[in-house]
C-alpha positions in Angstrom: 75.2 154.5 -29.2 77.2 151.3 -29.3 74.5 149.7 -31.4 74.4 152.7 -33.8 78.2 152.8 -34.0 78.3 149.1 -34.7 76.1 149.6 -37.8 78.8 151.8 -39.4 81.9 149.8 -38.3 82.6 147.2 -40.9 86.3 146.5 -40.2 87.5 144.0 -37.7 91.2 144.3 -36.7 93.5 144.5 -33.7 96.8 146.2 -33.2 98.6 145.1 -30.0 100.5 147.7 -28.1 100.7 145.9 -24.7 103.4 143.3 -25.6 101.9 140.8 -23.1 98.4 140.1 -24.4 97.9 136.6 -25.8 94.1 136.7 -26.6 91.9 139.8 -27.2 88.2 139.6 -27.9 86.8 142.1 -30.5 84.1 144.2 -28.8 80.7 144.5 -30.6 77.3 145.4 -29.5 75.5 142.1 -28.6 78.2 140.3 -30.7 76.5 141.4 -33.9 78.8 141.4 -36.9 77.5 142.9 -40.2 77.6 140.6 -43.3 80.1 141.9 -45.8 82.4 143.4 -43.1 86.2 143.3 -43.6 88.4 141.2 -41.4 92.1 142.1 -41.2 94.4 139.6 -39.6 98.0 140.7 -39.4 101.2 138.7 -39.3 101.7 137.0 -35.9 97.9 136.9 -35.4 95.1 134.5 -35.9 91.3 135.3 -35.7 89.0 132.7 -34.2 85.2 132.9 -34.6 83.1 131.4 -31.8 79.4 130.9 -32.3 77.1 129.6 -29.6 80.1 128.6 -27.5 81.6 126.6 -30.3 84.7 127.4 -32.4 83.3 128.0 -35.9 86.2 129.3 -38.1 89.9 130.2 -37.8 91.5 132.8 -40.1 95.2 133.0 -40.8 96.9 136.4 -41.6 95.3 138.2 -44.5 92.2 140.4 -45.3 88.8 138.8 -45.7 85.3 139.9 -46.6 82.8 138.1 -44.4 80.6 136.3 -46.9 79.2 132.9 -47.1 82.1 131.7 -49.2 84.6 132.7 -46.5 82.6 131.4 -43.6 81.6 127.9 -44.6 81.3 126.4 -41.0 79.7 129.6 -39.6 77.3 129.8 -42.5 76.1 126.3 -41.8 75.6 127.1 -38.1 73.8 130.3 -38.7 71.6 129.2 -41.7 71.6 132.7 -43.2 67.9 132.9 -43.2 68.0 136.7 -43.1 69.9 137.2 -46.3 73.4 138.2 -47.1 73.4 141.7 -45.5 71.9 140.8 -42.2 74.1 140.8 -39.0 75.1 137.5 -37.4 76.0 136.8 -33.8 79.5 135.6 -33.2 82.5 136.4 -31.0 85.8 137.2 -32.6 89.1 136.4 -30.7 92.4 137.6 -32.0 95.2 135.3 -30.8 98.9 136.4 -30.9 101.2 133.8 -32.4 104.5 135.6 -32.0 107.0 134.6 -29.3 106.7 136.1 -25.9 110.3 136.5 -24.8 110.0 138.2 -21.5 108.8 135.2 -19.5 110.8 134.6 -16.2 111.1 131.6 -13.9 112.9 130.8 -10.7 112.9 128.3 -7.8 111.3 129.7 -4.6 112.6 126.7 -2.7 115.9 124.8 -3.4 115.8 121.6 -5.3 117.6 118.7 -3.6 119.7 116.4 -5.8 122.3 113.8 -5.2 125.8 114.8 -6.5 128.4 112.2 -7.2 131.2 114.2 -5.5 129.5 116.3 -2.7 126.6 114.0 -1.9 123.2 115.6 -1.2 123.1 119.2 -2.2 120.4 121.9 -2.6 120.3 123.9 -5.8 118.5 127.1 -6.7 118.1 128.3 -10.3 116.5 131.0 -12.3 116.3 132.2 -15.9 113.9 133.0 -18.7 112.1 131.4 -21.6 110.1 132.2 -24.8 106.5 130.9 -25.3 104.4 130.7 -28.5 100.9 129.7 -29.3 100.8 126.9 -31.8 97.1 125.8 -31.6 94.8 128.8 -31.0 91.7 126.7 -30.7 93.2 124.5 -28.0 94.5 127.6 -26.2 91.0 129.1 -26.0 89.5 125.8 -24.9 92.0 125.0 -22.2 93.3 128.3 -20.9 91.8 131.5 -22.1 88.1 130.6 -22.2 85.9 133.7 -22.5 88.4 136.1 -21.0 88.2 139.3 -23.1 92.0 140.0 -22.5 94.1 137.0 -21.6 97.6 138.1 -20.7 100.9 136.3 -19.9 100.8 137.1 -16.2 97.8 134.8 -15.9 99.8 131.7 -16.9 103.4 132.6 -15.6 102.8 131.1 -12.2 101.4 127.9 -13.7 104.4 127.7 -16.1 106.8 128.3 -13.3 105.4 125.4 -11.2 105.6 123.2 -14.2 109.2 124.2 -14.9 110.4 123.7 -11.3 108.7 120.3 -11.2 110.6 119.1 -14.3 113.9 120.9 -13.3 114.4 118.6 -10.3 113.8 115.5 -12.4 116.2 116.7 -15.1 119.0 117.6 -12.6 118.6 114.4 -10.7 118.7 112.1 -13.8 121.3 114.0 -15.8 124.2 112.6 -13.8 126.2 115.9 -14.3 128.5 116.7 -11.4 127.6 120.0 -9.6 130.9 121.6 -10.6 130.1 120.9 -14.3 126.6 122.4 -14.3 127.8 125.9 -15.3 129.5 124.5 -18.4 126.4 122.6 -19.5 123.6 125.1 -18.7 122.8 125.6 -22.4 122.4 121.8 -22.9 120.2 121.5 -19.9 118.1 124.5 -21.1 117.5 122.9 -24.5 116.5 119.6 -22.9 114.1 121.3 -20.5 112.6 123.4 -23.3 111.9 120.2 -25.3 110.3 118.5 -22.3 108.0 121.5 -21.8 107.0 121.7 -25.5 106.1 118.0 -25.6 103.7 118.5 -22.7 102.3 121.9 -23.4 101.7 121.5 -27.1 99.4 118.6 -26.6 97.5 119.9 -23.6 97.4 123.7 -24.2 98.6 124.4 -27.7 101.8 126.2 -26.6 105.4 125.6 -27.4 108.6 126.7 -25.7 111.1 127.5 -28.5 113.8 128.8 -26.2 114.6 128.0 -22.6 117.5 129.7 -20.8 119.0 128.7 -17.4 120.7 131.9 -16.3 122.2 130.7 -13.1 122.4 127.6 -10.8 123.5 128.5 -7.3 124.2 126.7 -4.0 123.3 127.6 -0.4 125.7 130.1 1.2 127.2 127.6 3.7 128.1 125.2 0.8 129.6 128.0 -1.2 131.7 129.0 1.9 132.9 125.4 2.2 133.9 125.3 -1.5 135.7 128.6 -1.1 137.7 127.2 1.9 138.6 124.1 -0.1 139.6 126.2 -3.0 141.9 128.4 -0.8 143.6 125.3 0.6 144.1 123.9 -2.9 145.7 127.2 -4.0 147.8 127.6 -0.8 148.9 123.9 -1.0 151.2 124.2 2.0 150.8 125.4 5.5 154.2 127.1 5.5 153.3 129.2 2.5 150.0 130.1 4.1 151.8 131.2 7.3 154.3 133.3 5.4 151.5 135.0 3.5 149.6 135.7 6.7 152.7 137.2 8.3 153.5 139.3 5.3 149.9 140.7 5.3 150.1 141.4 9.1 153.4 143.3 8.6 151.9 145.4 5.9 148.8 146.2 8.0 151.0 147.1 11.0 153.1 149.4 8.8 149.9 151.2 7.7 148.9 151.6 11.3 151.5 153.8 13.0 151.7 153.8 16.8 153.2 151.9 19.7 150.9 148.9 19.3 151.3 148.7 15.6 155.0 149.0 15.8 155.3 146.2 18.4 153.1 143.9 16.4 155.0 144.7 13.2 158.3 144.0 15.0 157.2 140.7 16.4 155.7 139.5 13.1 158.7 140.8 11.2 161.0 138.6 13.4 158.7 135.6 12.8 158.7 136.3 9.1 162.5 136.6 9.1 162.8 133.2 10.8 160.4 131.6 8.3 162.3 133.2 5.4 165.7 132.0 6.8 164.2 128.4 7.1 162.8 128.7 3.5 166.3 129.6 2.1 168.2 127.2 4.3 169.9 124.1 2.8 168.1 120.7 3.1 170.7 119.7 5.7 169.9 122.7 7.8 166.1 122.0 7.6 166.5 118.3 8.5 165.0 117.5 12.0 167.4 117.3 14.8 166.6 113.7 15.9 167.0 112.5 12.4 170.6 113.7 12.1 173.2 111.0 12.9 175.4 111.7 15.9 178.9 113.0 15.2 181.6 114.2 17.6 181.8 118.0 17.8 184.4 119.5 15.5 187.2 121.4 17.3 186.7 125.1 17.2 189.5 127.5 16.2 192.0 127.7 19.0 191.5 124.0 20.1 188.1 124.4 21.9 185.1 122.1 21.2 181.7 123.3 20.0 179.3 123.4 23.0 176.2 121.1 22.9 172.6 122.5 23.0 171.6 124.2 26.2 169.9 121.8 28.7 166.2 121.9 28.7 165.9 123.3 25.1 162.9 121.7 23.4 163.8 119.7 20.3 160.3 118.5 19.5 159.2 118.0 15.9 155.5 118.9 15.6 152.9 117.6 13.2 149.4 119.2 12.6 146.2 117.9 10.9 144.8 120.4 8.4 141.5 119.3 6.7 142.2 115.7 7.4 145.8 115.8 6.0 149.0 115.6 8.0 151.4 118.6 7.7 154.9 118.7 9.1 157.3 118.2 10.7 158.0 121.6 12.2 160.4 122.6 14.9 159.0 124.2 18.0 159.8 127.8 17.1 158.3 127.4 13.6 155.2 125.7 15.0 154.6 128.4 17.6 155.1 131.0 14.9 152.3 129.3 12.9 150.1 129.6 16.0 150.9 133.3 16.3 150.1 134.0 12.7 146.8 132.2 12.9 147.7 129.3 10.5 147.3 126.9 13.4 144.1 127.5 15.3 142.4 126.1 18.4 140.6 122.9 17.6 143.3 121.6 15.2 145.0 118.3 16.2 148.7 118.2 16.9 151.2 115.4 17.7 154.9 115.1 18.6 157.1 112.2 19.6 156.2 111.0 23.1 152.5 111.8 22.8 150.1 108.8 22.9 147.6 110.2 20.4 146.7 113.3 18.5 145.4 116.1 20.8 143.9 119.6 20.2 146.7 122.1 20.2 145.2 124.1 23.0 145.3 121.0 25.3 149.0 120.3 24.8 150.9 121.7 27.9 153.8 123.1 25.8 151.3 125.0 23.6 148.5 126.0 25.9 150.2 129.3 26.8 149.8 130.5 23.2 146.0 130.2 23.4 145.4 132.1 26.6 143.0 135.0 26.5 144.6 138.2 25.4 144.2 141.4 27.4 141.7 144.0 26.2 143.0 147.2 24.5 144.4 149.8 26.7 142.1 152.7 27.6 142.7 156.1 25.8 145.7 157.8 27.2 145.5 161.5 28.3 
């Protein structure tokens, strides 16, 4: 029946409804095509005739009647010894020349590059690109072969490997700092698309007219470090950070009624009040005690003198190292308030006058009591 049906079919055409087929071979019984048949090649298509394993003729968009005048190369190969109305054996491949815009790519493993600011970093990236056939004969020879239906999924993995191989070279040689990559993604995409076109057009007859880098990301631990650095840059001062922490704690305690919440809110409210009083105090009031010159006590009303500070009261001025930068000085009450609010944590280095070197805050005798283990929550009350 295929042979009989082939005797009556005299139109060769193809309408693609798959959206991902690059090459489609026209099916005929024993590849016999009747002389005088009509060939219809639509826009975004090219028809390629293959005879005895060799590419004989290539037809651009249009309608053709298969005669000796329209098939000069194939006519020479066949000889036409059977007359003008005899069938001839040839394979017809329709090749799509439109852009395939749904091609995706991504890095399965991170690409390691050297950044001028952060040193060695690992980057991941993904995006999409468009591909187009520019040389159908070379595509059939190098990629499609005799595949009756050659689709984009058969070359996507090969293209992805090629893209990732060139992406590392591009990022490493561009000299663009990591923090500026997002602003120059379009530029990098154009450069990478040109690199791919220069290689694929010569070897496979394919061009990449559009290449898109959708995102370049960092490992989670590096992103957390950048977030911490950004927070410190926004906070700028440890005092401000402590005030913000205390205010948040007071708000949370107010939203959690009960004895424990009220006690926490009361303590943090007092600490916040002390910090606010210090923030609004005059510069003379905030000046460290040991830096103030000695002056005799002014007489109090009624002839009495102002009493000196109580014996044994700590007048230390504390300093703390935050991300390699010295912060301070703080009086003892303010510094312990920072410990209570969590702005000063175990492992941070502290120093005061009289100490030989910087020590972790939890190892300083005057501060060790603030880092003792806290008791567990009370059991439910009847």
